[in-house]
C-alpha positions in Angstrom: 0.0 0.0 0.0 1.3 3.5 -0.8 0.7 6.9 0.8 2.2 10.3 0.4 4.4 12.6 2.4 4.5 16.4 1.9 7.0 18.4 3.9 5.7 21.6 5.4 9.3 22.5 5.9 12.7 20.9 5.6 14.9 23.3 7.5 16.9 23.2 10.7 15.6 24.9 13.9 17.2 28.2 12.8 16.6 28.0 9.0 14.6 30.8 7.5 14.3 29.8 3.8 13.0 26.2 4.3 10.8 26.5 7.5 10.7 24.0 10.3 11.0 20.3 9.5 7.4 19.2 9.8 5.7 16.7 7.6 2.2 15.8 6.4 1.3 12.2 5.9 -1.4 12.1 3.3 -3.9 9.2 2.7 -7.0 9.5 0.6 -9.2 10.4 3.6 -6.8 11.2 6.3 -4.1 13.9 7.0 -1.8 13.8 9.9 0.9 16.3 10.7 4.2 15.1 12.2 5.2 17.9 14.5 3.9 21.5 14.5 6.6 24.1 14.7 6.3 27.8 14.6 6.3 28.0 10.8 3.7 25.2 10.4 0.7 27.6 10.1 2.3 29.7 7.5 3.2 26.7 5.4 -0.3 25.2 5.7 -1.6 28.6 4.5 0.7 28.5 1.5 -0.7 25.0 0.7 -4.3 26.2 1.2 -4.8 23.8 4.0 -6.8 25.0 7.0 -6.4 23.5 10.5 -9.8 21.9 10.5 -8.8 19.8 7.4 -6.2 18.0 9.5 -7.2 14.8 11.2 -4.4 14.7 13.7 -0.9 15.9 14.8 1.9 13.7 16.1 4.5 15.2 18.4 8.1 13.8 18.6 9.6 16.2 21.2 9.0 19.6 22.6 11.5 21.9 20.9 9.9 25.0 19.4 10.5 24.0 15.8 8.4 20.9 16.6 5.7 22.3 18.9 5.9 26.1 18.5 2.8 26.2 16.3 0.6 24.2 18.6 -0.8 27.3 20.5 -2.1 28.9 17.3 -3.4 25.5 16.1 -5.3 25.0 19.3 -6.7 28.5 19.4 -7.9 28.4 15.8 -9.4 25.0 16.1 -11.2 25.9 19.3 -12.5 29.4 18.5 -12.6 29.5 14.7 -13.6 26.0 13.8 -15.1 24.7 17.0 -13.4 21.4 16.4 -11.0 19.1 18.2 -8.6 16.9 16.3 -6.4 14.1 17.6 -3.1 14.8 19.2 -0.9 11.7 19.0 1.7 11.8 21.8 3.7 9.8 24.2 2.3 9.9 27.7 5.8 10.9 28.9 5.5 14.2 27.0 2.1 15.4 27.9 2.8 17.2 31.2 6.0 18.8 29.9 4.3 20.0 26.7 1.4 21.6 28.7 3.2 22.9 31.8 6.5 24.0 30.1 5.3 25.1 26.7 1.5 25.7 26.2 -0.1 26.5 29.5 0.9 30.1 29.7 -0.9 31.0 26.5 -3.7 28.5 26.3 -5.0 28.2 29.9 -8.3 30.0 30.4 -9.8 29.4 33.9 -13.0 31.2 33.1 -13.7 29.0 30.1 -12.5 25.9 31.9 -9.6 25.4 29.4 -7.1 23.8 31.8 -5.1 21.2 29.8 -4.3 19.7 26.5 -7.4 17.5 26.5 -9.5 20.6 26.5 -8.2 21.5 23.0 -7.3 18.1 21.5 -8.4 14.5 21.6 -5.4 12.9 23.2 -4.2 9.6 21.7 -1.4 8.1 23.7 1.3 6.2 21.7 3.4 3.8 23.8 7.0 3.4 22.9 7.8 0.5 20.5 4.1 -0.5 20.2 2.9 -0.3 16.6 -0.4 1.7 16.7 -2.9 1.7 13.8 -3.9 5.4 13.7 -6.1 5.0 10.6 -6.8 2.3 8.1 -3.6 1.9 6.1 -1.4 3.8 8.6 0.6 2.4 11.5 2.9 4.5 13.5 5.5 3.3 16.1 7.5 5.6 18.3 11.0 4.7 19.4 13.0 6.8 21.9 16.2 8.1 20.4 19.0 10.3 21.6 18.8 14.0 20.7 19.4 16.1 23.9 20.7 14.1 26.9 18.0 13.6 29.5 15.3 15.1 27.3 12.7 12.7 25.8 12.7 12.6 22.0 11.3 10.1 19.6 11.8 8.9 16.1 9.2 6.8 14.4 8.5 4.0 12.0 5.7 4.5 9.5 4.0 1.3 8.3 7.3 -0.4 9.4 9.0 0.4 6.1 9.8 4.1 6.5 12.0 5.4 9.3 11.5 9.1 10.2 14.3 10.3 12.5 12.9 13.6 13.8 16.0 15.0 15.6 18.7 12.4 16.5 22.3 12.1 17.2 24.2 9.8 14.8 23.3 6.1 15.6 24.9 3.8 13.0 23.9 0.7 15.0 20.2 1.7 15.0 20.3 2.6 11.3 22.3 -0.4 10.1 21.0 -3.1 12.4 17.5 -2.3 13.3 16.2 0.1 10.6 17.9 -1.5 7.5 18.7 -5.1 8.5 16.0 -6.1 11.0 13.1 -3.9 9.7 14.4 -3.7 6.1 13.0 -0.2 5.8 12.9 1.0 2.2 13.1 4.8 3.0 14.8 6.8 5.7 13.9 10.4 6.2 16.9 11.6 8.3 17.9 15.0 9.8 21.2 16.3 8.6 23.4 19.0 9.9 25.4 20.1 6.9 28.5 21.7 8.6 30.1 22.1 12.0 30.7 19.6 14.7 27.8 17.3 15.3 26.5 17.6 18.9 22.8 17.0 19.1 22.1 16.2 15.4 23.5 13.9 12.8 26.0 15.5 10.5 26.4 15.0 6.8 29.9 13.9 7.4 28.7 11.1 9.7 26.0 10.0 7.3 28.6 9.8 4.5 30.3 7.0 6.5 27.3 4.7 5.9 27.5 2.1 3.1 26.3 3.3 -0.3 23.4 0.9 -0.1 22.2 2.6 3.0 22.8 6.1 1.7 20.7 5.3 -1.4 17.6 5.0 0.8 18.1 8.3 2.7 16.2 11.5 2.2 17.9 14.4 4.0 15.9 16.9 6.0 16.4 19.4 8.8 19.2 21.1 6.8 20.5 24.7 6.8 19.6 27.5 4.4 22.8 26.9 2.4 21.6 23.5 1.3 22.0 24.3 -2.4 25.7 24.6 -2.1 25.8 21.0 -0.9 24.0 19.5 -3.9 26.2 16.9 -5.4 28.1 16.5 -2.2 25.8 14.1 -0.4 26.9 10.7 -1.8 23.9 8.6 -2.7 21.6 10.6 -0.4 18.9 12.9 -1.7 17.6 16.2 -0.2 13.9 16.0 0.4 12.2 19.3 -0.7 9.6 21.5 0.9 6.0 21.3 -0.3 6.8 18.5 -2.9 4.6 15.4 -2.6 6.5 12.1 -2.4 4.7 8.8 -2.9 6.2 5.9 -0.9 5.3 2.4 -2.1 5.7 -0.6 0.2 
């Protein structure tokens, strides 16, 4: 079975040209957004997609380029569209997302708006448990290392696509689990183009992978000078903002 992915943005946390790395998974009758950073609303507007046309949002971790657009999304859904959509999230992230990120803007005691569940229908995803979120779409969170002591997830989509979110380089994970054990056909992977890799995976590190592995990698979360690196990524390909990609099993 095939489905499509359309990137709302493909840039790093500080990129201006390519927006935040957030992705739409598109099925015939279902749209789910992977992360909702502070550029998500603008990108959806450019694609002529309104918040009420989304069926759900999945959160991988709580950095602003992944959740900074949730306040606007919640307000517009609640007051403009009078609708709640699903928020797919690990139970380990719920309190931190509300208390540390959204409460200050969204809480309204007079209207009894006191938590995430007053704006979204919460759907908890347990780590390493495949969850059918819609017919033809199974998502599985796996905890991966981004910032030490901060919870962050990557995910498997229908068990043949690996989506890294933000992750430090993990060749064992990529080669043994993602490619060998799971035999994923596509890897959407964050990529820091220059500088010393600290909390992301660098292009230099990804270039150490075997060519067979590289050929399955779409690079995302890159800097605004991406074009100067075209032709320098081995067998890997840059995934592009707003283009629709069809992924066949």
